[in-house]
Structures are given as structure tokens and as C-alpha cells.
C-alpha positions as CSV (number, residue, x, y, z in Angstrom):
1,X,26.6,-10.8,-18.5
2,X,26.5,-7.1,-17.3
3,X,26.1,-7.0,-13.5
4,X,23.4,-4.7,-12.0
5,X,26.2,-2.7,-10.2
6,X,27.9,-2.0,-13.5
7,X,24.5,-0.8,-15.0
8,X,24.0,1.6,-12.2
9,X,27.5,2.9,-12.6
10,X,26.9,3.5,-16.4
11,X,23.6,5.1,-15.5
12,X,25.4,7.6,-13.2
13,X,27.8,8.5,-15.9
14,X,25.2,8.9,-18.4
15,X,23.0,11.0,-15.8
16,X,25.9,13.4,-15.3
17,X,26.3,13.7,-19.1
18,X,22.7,14.5,-19.6
19,X,22.5,17.0,-16.9
20,X,25.5,18.8,-18.2
21,X,23.9,18.9,-21.7
22,X,20.6,20.2,-20.5
23,X,22.1,22.5,-17.8
24,X,20.1,20.6,-15.1
25,X,21.6,21.5,-11.5
26,X,20.1,18.5,-9.7
27,X,20.6,14.6,-10.1
28,X,18.1,12.5,-8.1
29,X,19.1,8.9,-7.3
30,X,16.0,6.8,-6.4
31,X,16.7,4.0,-4.2
32,X,20.3,3.5,-5.4
33,X,21.6,0.0,-5.3
34,X,24.8,1.1,-3.4
35,X,25.7,3.3,-0.5
36,X,29.1,4.7,-1.6
37,X,27.8,6.7,-4.4
38,X,30.7,7.8,-6.6
39,X,29.4,10.6,-8.7
40,X,31.3,13.8,-9.0
41,X,28.7,16.4,-9.9
42,X,29.0,20.2,-9.4
43,X,25.4,20.6,-8.7
44,X,23.1,19.0,-6.1
45,X,22.5,15.2,-5.6
46,X,19.3,14.0,-3.9
47,X,19.1,10.4,-2.6
48,X,15.6,9.2,-2.3
49,X,14.4,6.0,-0.4
50,X,17.0,5.3,2.1
51,X,18.7,7.2,4.9
52,X,22.4,6.9,3.6
53,X,25.0,7.8,5.9
54,X,26.7,10.6,3.6
55,X,28.5,13.7,4.6
56,X,29.1,15.5,1.3
57,X,27.8,18.9,1.5
58,X,26.1,18.7,-2.1
59,X,24.1,15.6,-1.1
60,X,20.7,15.8,0.5
61,X,18.4,12.8,1.7
62,X,14.7,12.3,1.2
63,X,13.7,9.1,3.1
64,X,10.2,9.0,1.3
65,X,8.8,5.5,1.3
66,X,9.6,3.9,-2.1
67,X,6.3,2.0,-2.2
68,X,4.4,5.1,-3.1
69,X,5.8,4.6,-6.7
70,X,8.2,6.5,-8.9
71,X,5.7,9.1,-10.3
72,X,4.7,10.1,-6.7
73,X,8.2,10.2,-5.6
74,X,9.2,12.3,-8.3
75,X,6.3,14.6,-7.6
76,X,7.4,15.0,-3.9
77,X,11.1,15.5,-5.0
78,X,9.8,18.3,-7.5
79,X,7.9,20.0,-4.6
80,X,10.9,19.7,-2.3
81,X,13.5,21.2,-4.9
82,X,11.1,24.1,-5.4
83,X,10.3,24.7,-1.8
84,X,13.9,24.8,-1.0
85,X,14.7,27.1,-3.9
86,X,17.1,24.7,-5.2
87,X,15.8,24.9,-8.7
88,X,12.8,26.9,-10.1
89,X,9.6,25.9,-11.6
90,X,10.1,25.0,-15.3
91,X,13.6,23.8,-14.9
92,X,14.7,20.2,-15.2
93,X,16.3,17.5,-13.0
94,X,17.8,14.1,-14.0
95,X,16.8,11.1,-12.1
96,X,18.3,7.7,-11.9
97,X,16.9,4.4,-10.5
98,X,18.6,1.1,-10.2
99,X,17.9,0.2,-13.8
100,X,16.7,3.4,-15.7
101,X,17.3,7.0,-16.2
102,X,14.9,10.1,-17.1
103,X,14.4,13.8,-17.0
104,X,11.7,15.5,-15.0
105,X,10.4,19.0,-15.2
106,X,9.6,20.8,-12.0
107,X,6.0,21.2,-11.7
108,X,4.6,24.7,-12.2
109,X,1.9,24.1,-9.6
110,X,3.4,22.7,-6.6
111,X,0.7,22.6,-3.8
112,X,2.8,21.0,-1.0
113,X,3.9,23.6,1.4
114,X,7.3,24.2,2.9
115,X,6.3,22.9,6.2
116,X,5.9,19.4,4.7
117,X,9.6,19.1,4.5
118,X,10.8,21.6,7.2
119,X,8.4,20.6,10.2
120,X,6.6,17.4,9.4
121,X,8.8,15.5,7.0
122,X,9.6,12.6,9.1
123,X,6.2,12.5,10.8
124,X,4.5,12.4,7.3
125,X,6.9,10.0,6.0
126,X,5.9,7.6,9.0
127,X,2.1,8.3,8.7
128,X,2.4,7.4,4.9
129,X,4.4,4.3,5.7
130,X,1.7,3.2,8.2
131,X,-1.1,4.1,5.7
132,X,0.4,2.3,2.8
133,X,0.8,-1.0,4.9
134,X,-2.8,-0.7,6.0
135,X,-3.9,-0.2,2.5
136,X,-2.1,-3.3,1.2
137,X,-2.6,-5.4,4.4
138,X,-5.8,-4.0,6.2
139,X,-6.4,-4.7,9.7
140,X,-6.4,-8.6,10.1
141,X,-7.1,-8.8,6.5
142,X,-10.1,-6.4,6.6
143,X,-9.9,-3.1,4.6
144,X,-10.0,0.0,6.9
145,X,-10.4,3.7,6.4
146,X,-8.9,6.4,8.7
147,X,-7.6,9.9,8.9
148,X,-4.4,11.3,10.4
149,X,-4.3,15.1,11.3
150,X,-0.9,16.3,11.8
151,X,0.2,19.7,13.4
152,X,-1.7,22.8,14.7
153,X,-2.9,20.5,17.3
154,X,-4.4,23.2,19.6
155,X,-6.7,24.5,16.8
156,X,-7.5,21.0,15.5
157,X,-8.7,19.9,19.1
158,X,-10.9,23.0,19.2
159,X,-12.7,21.9,16.1
160,X,-13.2,18.2,17.1
161,X,-14.4,16.1,19.8
162,X,-14.2,12.5,21.2
163,X,-16.5,9.8,19.8
164,X,-15.1,7.4,22.3
165,X,-12.8,7.5,25.3
166,X,-9.4,8.6,24.0
167,X,-7.2,5.6,24.1
168,X,-4.0,7.8,24.1
169,X,-4.9,10.0,26.9
170,X,-2.2,10.2,29.5
171,X,0.3,8.4,27.4
172,X,3.3,9.9,25.6
173,X,3.5,7.8,22.5
174,X,5.3,9.2,19.4
175,X,4.6,8.0,16.0
176,X,8.4,8.2,15.1
177,X,9.0,5.3,17.6
178,X,8.9,2.0,15.5
179,X,7.2,0.2,18.4
180,X,4.2,2.5,18.0
181,X,3.4,1.4,14.4
182,X,1.5,-1.7,15.4
183,X,-0.5,0.3,18.1
184,X,-1.7,2.7,15.5
185,X,-2.7,-0.3,13.3
186,X,-4.7,-1.7,16.2
187,X,-6.8,1.3,16.6
188,X,-7.2,2.1,12.8
189,X,-10.6,0.5,12.8
190,X,-12.0,3.2,15.1
191,X,-14.2,5.8,13.7
192,X,-12.8,9.3,13.8
193,X,-9.3,10.6,13.3
194,X,-5.9,10.3,14.9
195,X,-4.6,13.7,16.0
196,X,-0.7,13.9,15.9
197,X,1.3,16.9,17.1
198,X,4.0,18.6,15.0
199,X,6.5,16.7,17.1
200,X,4.9,13.3,16.4
201,X,3.1,12.7,19.7
202,X,-0.2,10.9,19.3
203,X,-2.8,13.2,21.1
204,X,-5.9,11.2,20.4
205,X,-7.6,8.7,18.3
206,X,-11.4,8.4,17.5
207,X,-11.7,12.0,17.2
208,X,-14.6,13.5,15.2
209,X,-13.9,16.6,13.1
210,X,-16.4,19.2,13.8
211,X,-16.2,21.0,10.4
212,X,-18.7,21.9,8.0
213,X,-17.2,21.6,4.4
214,X,-20.2,23.5,2.7
215,X,-19.8,26.7,4.8
216,X,-16.0,26.5,4.1
217,X,-16.6,26.1,0.4
218,X,-14.7,23.0,0.3
219,X,-15.1,21.1,-3.1
220,X,-13.5,17.8,-4.0
221,X,-13.7,15.5,-7.0
222,X,-17.0,13.6,-7.3
223,X,-17.2,10.2,-5.5
224,X,-15.1,11.3,-2.3
225,X,-17.1,10.9,0.8
226,X,-17.4,12.5,4.3
227,X,-14.0,11.3,5.4
228,X,-12.3,13.3,2.6
229,X,-14.4,16.4,3.0
230,X,-13.7,16.5,6.6
231,X,-10.1,16.1,6.1
232,X,-10.1,18.9,3.5
233,X,-12.1,21.1,5.8
234,X,-10.0,20.6,8.9
235,X,-6.9,21.6,6.8
236,X,-8.7,24.6,5.5
237,X,-9.8,26.1,9.0
238,X,-6.4,25.2,10.5
239,X,-2.7,24.9,9.6
240,X,-2.8,21.1,9.9
241,X,-2.0,18.5,7.2
242,X,-4.3,15.5,6.9
243,X,-3.6,12.1,5.5
244,X,-6.5,9.9,4.6
245,X,-6.8,6.1,3.9
246,X,-10.0,5.0,2.2
247,X,-11.3,1.5,2.3
248,X,-10.5,1.2,-1.5
249,X,-6.8,1.6,-0.5
250,X,-6.2,5.1,-1.7
251,X,-4.0,7.3,0.4
252,X,-4.4,11.1,0.1
253,X,-2.6,14.1,1.6
254,X,-4.8,17.4,2.2
255,X,-3.3,20.8,2.7
256,X,-5.3,24.2,2.7
257,X,-8.4,22.2,1.9
258,X,-7.0,20.7,-1.3
259,X,-5.6,17.3,-2.2
260,X,-1.8,17.5,-2.7
261,X,-0.9,14.0,-3.0
262,X,-2.9,10.7,-4.1
263,X,-1.8,7.1,-4.4
264,X,-3.4,3.7,-4.2
265,X,-0.6,1.2,-3.2
266,X,-3.0,-1.6,-3.2
267,X,-3.2,-1.3,-6.9
268,X,0.4,-1.0,-7.4
269,X,1.1,-4.1,-5.2
270,X,-1.3,-6.1,-7.1
271,X,0.2,-5.3,-10.5
272,X,3.6,-6.6,-9.3
């Protein structure tokens, strides 16, 4: 019987061979089964899914939540590689999971902006983590829908107002603090949006976004309601990024008035 560790080592060898055969300059390891990755490769190695303690110059770490699914992970990796100028659109990279191997073409139309990775990476990762958990678990078992608006706080606050007294006023809570996750979940039932600074501080919750999607010429796929229109509009009129969670469980990221990421972890969870 072949052990999983042996399978992974074989896949690493094959990945290098394939990368050299197709002139791919990047190998992506998705949630590798071991930390001491032994792969001698002249190009770049990207590790996704865990914050491994690696010091090699050609290894980069992307701690995206694995629960968003392989297709979404690869889309984010593709956007990252392109935004950092590591490889160009139309080029290929090889990816390896714990039990599979594949080839991915860098998408020609990558809508996720550089600041996603340079300024907001850790914050958006944490927001995605919370949104995914809320999608699957709900709040006390009840589905919830909410909005997280990240960055360009001064402008976002200009274009919004409180629906209720701000529960975070006077506090200095940061979404990157693991202890804050449950606090966010407790307030997820509130109408309105969470406002989060570019440093991760939670500025407000229960915030109504004063934006007019029609006047901003915001158009979204049919069936998406006011929450998504408001998220699109606020990201079009400001430099913020918005993450929405709908009651159906779908998580979407908006940038510049458009959807740049979409995933329903609830459906993935049920199919396991």
C-alpha cells in the first residue's frame, strides 16, 4: 500500500517534470501534506492554505482559506501571480494538491486589484474565513446576510450613516485578533454593514450605505438584491473592497463596482 506521503512526493517530482516540459515558471502547492517541502525548482514555488515557516527565497506563502474550494483558490493564485508580475497572462503554472496534479492558465481578465494582496490580504483572508463560517453555520443555526466594507474608511464613512448605535464606537478591536471573530458573528444579524479600516480595525457595524446604484450605473446579474447593489456601488464610488454574505450562503467580493470573486461554501460543505 502506497502511503499518502509517498504519493505527494511522487506528485512533486512529476510537477517539476511537467513544469520543465511546458516551460512553466511557477509550481503551486495547495495545502501540502507536509511542511518540509523538498522540491528543487529553479522557478517560484507558492504554498497555499497554511502559514508554513519557510525561509527559501523562491517560496511564497498565500494563506487563503482552503474552504473556498480549489477552483477559487486557483483563481486567486492566478490573480496574485499576475498582479506581482511573476508570470504574464496566457502563461501556465503547475499546481499540486495532496492527491492530484494539474495545469492552470493565468486568466487574461484578472479583476482583483493589487491592493488585495499588498494592503488587504490578511484582512480579506480573515473576513472570508468569518463569512465562510457564517455561511455554513449561520448565527445560532439561522442563516444571516451581511456586508463587510474594507479600506478607504474616511470616504466610506462619508457615504454612510448609522442605522443603530455603533456597537464598536470607542473600542479598538481588530479583525485580525482571533478573539474578535465571535464578536463579529454575534453582530452579524444587524442590518447594515461592518466598516473595517485598511489596518483591520472595526470602525462600525450596522452602517447604512448611502449610495445610489442607478446613478452610478452599477449593473449586476439578475437576482442579486439591494445588499449586493450597495456593495457594488460603495466600491465604485470609493477605493474600498466589499465582501457580502447572502442568506443563501454565497460569498462575493466586490471591487470597482464589479464582482471579482464568488463562492457558496454551504453548497460545497453539503456535497462532502
